[in-house]
C-alpha positions in Angstrom: 24.8 -23.2 -23.3 26.1 -19.6 -23.0 26.3 -17.9 -19.6 23.3 -15.6 -20.3 21.1 -18.7 -20.9 22.3 -20.3 -17.7 21.3 -17.2 -15.7 17.9 -17.1 -17.4 17.2 -20.7 -16.7 18.2 -20.5 -13.1 16.2 -17.3 -12.6 13.2 -18.8 -14.3 13.2 -21.8 -11.9 13.6 -19.5 -8.9 10.8 -17.2 -10.0 8.4 -20.1 -10.6 9.3 -21.6 -7.2 9.5 -18.5 -4.9 7.8 -15.8 -6.8 9.3 -12.8 -8.7 9.3 -10.3 -5.8 10.9 -12.8 -3.4 13.9 -13.5 -5.6 16.8 -11.1 -5.3 19.9 -10.8 -7.3 21.9 -11.8 -4.3 19.8 -15.0 -4.0 20.3 -15.8 -7.7 24.1 -15.2 -7.4 24.3 -17.4 -4.3 22.3 -20.2 -6.0 24.7 -20.1 -9.0 27.8 -19.7 -6.9 28.8 -16.5 -8.8 29.1 -12.9 -7.8 26.2 -10.5 -8.1 28.5 -8.3 -10.2 28.7 -11.1 -12.8 24.9 -11.1 -13.2 24.9 -7.3 -13.6 27.4 -7.6 -16.4 24.8 -9.5 -18.3 21.6 -7.9 -17.1 21.3 -4.2 -16.2 18.8 -4.8 -13.4 16.1 -7.2 -12.2 13.5 -5.8 -14.6 15.7 -6.6 -17.6 16.3 -10.0 -16.2 12.6 -10.6 -15.8 11.9 -9.5 -19.3 14.6 -11.9 -20.5 13.1 -14.8 -18.5 9.6 -14.1 -19.8 10.8 -13.9 -23.3 12.8 -17.2 -22.9 9.7 -18.9 -21.4 7.6 -17.7 -24.3 10.0 -18.9 -26.9 10.4 -22.3 -25.4 6.6 -22.8 -25.0 6.0 -21.6 -28.5 8.5 -24.0 -29.9 6.8 -26.9 -28.1 3.4 -25.8 -29.2 4.5 -25.6 -32.8 6.0 -29.1 -32.6 2.6 -30.4 -31.3 0.8 -28.5 -34.1 3.1 -30.0 -36.8 3.2 -33.6 -35.5 -0.5 -34.1 -34.5 -2.8 -36.1 -36.8 -5.5 -33.4 -36.6 -6.1 -30.0 -34.9 -8.2 -31.5 -32.1 -5.3 -33.7 -31.0 -3.0 -30.7 -31.1 -5.3 -28.7 -29.0 -5.5 -31.4 -26.3 -1.7 -31.6 -26.2 -1.5 -27.8 -25.9 -4.0 -27.9 -23.0 -2.0 -30.6 -21.2 1.2 -28.4 -21.6 -0.6 -25.3 -20.4 -1.9 -27.0 -17.2 1.4 -28.7 -16.5 3.0 -25.3 -16.7 0.3 -23.9 -14.4 0.9 -26.7 -11.8 4.6 -26.0 -11.8 4.1 -22.3 -11.0 3.9 -21.3 -7.3 1.0 -19.2 -6.2 3.5 -16.4 -5.4 4.7 -16.5 -9.0 1.1 -16.3 -10.4 0.2 -13.4 -8.1 3.3 -11.6 -9.1 2.4 -12.1 -12.8 -1.0 -10.6 -12.1 0.6 -7.6 -10.4 2.9 -7.1 -13.4 -0.1 -7.1 -15.8 -1.9 -4.6 -13.6 1.1 -2.3 -13.8 1.5 -2.4 -17.6 1.5 1.4 -17.6 4.9 1.1 -16.0 5.9 -1.9 -18.1 4.6 -1.1 -21.6 6.5 -3.8 -23.5 6.5 -6.6 -20.9 3.1 -7.9 -21.9 4.6 -9.0 -25.2 6.8 -11.5 -23.3 4.1 -13.1 -21.1 3.8 -16.6 -22.5 0.5 -17.2 -24.1 -0.1 -19.2 -27.3 -1.8 -16.5 -29.4 -1.7 -18.0 -32.9 -5.2 -19.3 -32.6 -6.1 -18.1 -36.2 -3.8 -20.8 -37.5 -5.5 -23.4 -35.3 -9.0 -22.3 -36.4 -8.1 -22.2 -40.1 -6.6 -25.6 -40.0 -9.7 -26.9 -38.2 -11.9 -25.4 -40.8 -9.8 -27.0 -43.6 -10.0 -30.4 -41.8 -13.7 -30.1 -41.5 -13.7 -30.1 -37.7 -14.7 -26.5 -37.2 -17.6 -24.8 -38.8 -16.9 -22.7 -41.9 -19.2 -19.9 -40.7 -17.3 -18.9 -37.6 -15.6 -15.5 -37.4 -12.0 -16.6 -37.3 -10.6 -13.2 -36.0 -13.2 -12.8 -33.2 -13.0 -16.5 -32.2 -9.2 -16.3 -32.1 -9.4 -13.3 -29.7 -11.9 -15.1 -27.5 -9.6 -18.2 -27.3 -6.7 -16.0 -26.3 -8.7 -14.2 -23.6 -9.8 -17.6 -22.2 -6.1 -18.6 -21.9 -5.3 -15.3 -20.2 -8.1 -15.8 -17.8 -7.0 -19.3 -17.0 -3.6 -18.0 -15.9 -5.2 -15.3 -13.8 -7.6 -17.8 -12.1 -10.3 -15.3 -12.8 -13.2 -17.2 -14.1 -13.9 -19.8 -11.5 -14.0 -19.8 -7.7 -11.2 -21.6 -5.9 -13.1 -23.2 -3.0 -13.9 -26.9 -3.5 -13.2 -26.7 -7.2 -10.2 -28.1 -9.1 -9.2 -25.1 -11.1 -7.5 -26.9 -14.0 -10.4 -29.3 -14.4 -12.8 -26.4 -14.5 -10.9 -24.4 -17.1 -10.4 -27.5 -19.2 -14.2 -28.2 -19.2 -14.9 -24.6 -20.0 -12.5 -24.6 -22.9 -13.7 -27.9 -24.3 -17.3 -26.8 -24.2 -16.3 -23.6 -26.1 -14.7 -25.8 -28.8 -17.8 -27.9 -29.0 -19.7 -24.8 -29.9 -17.6 -24.1 -33.0 -17.2 -27.7 -34.1 -18.8 -29.8 -36.8 -20.1 -33.3 -36.1 -16.7 -34.6 -37.1 -15.1 -32.2 -34.7 -17.4 -33.3 -31.9 -16.5 -37.0 -32.5 -12.8 -36.1 -32.2 -13.3 -34.0 -29.1 -15.3 -36.8 -27.4 -12.6 -39.3 -28.3 -9.6 -37.3 -27.0 -11.6 -36.1 -24.0 -12.4 -39.7 -23.1 -8.8 -40.8 -23.6 -7.5 -37.9 -21.5 -9.9 -38.7 -18.7 -9.0 -42.4 -18.7 -5.3 -41.5 -18.3 -5.8 -39.3 -15.2 
């Protein structure tokens, strides 16, 4: 592992734990037992470091998702694995990190290229087309529009913007919402698979 990657990995862990705003270059240097100057030799400033962290997170998540997609017996199994990964990532993020990510997205006028590095799985058209070819999604769905809706739902899930927080398990609510959306575009074969994997996931909780 090269030195740049070590810095990115440590910064990612600190951002997820303490939040982006709370972590300083001094804190990162102290955690890694190196000088702050060493970090600045690799990253010009904290903004460049953050972009590197987000890009790294996105690439790692994308690689895992593609692995799931390639190894799963059918697209519904792949989707359930992807949801598990998404919610695991969510649980591993501190509330401070999630709030800071929302702040970044609200300031995209100042960070025009940062949105590209925020890790969402956006290749939903590939999922939908595979589902259609497998006979689990209806052939009459608008792939482009449905793909955009699926992406927006994932974005909203990270923002915690579609469900109230009080007395509601957020991940369970988003999971239920997402599964019900999938039911709406599924064939009878797809519904059988959704019910099977949903029951299996529930029994493993």
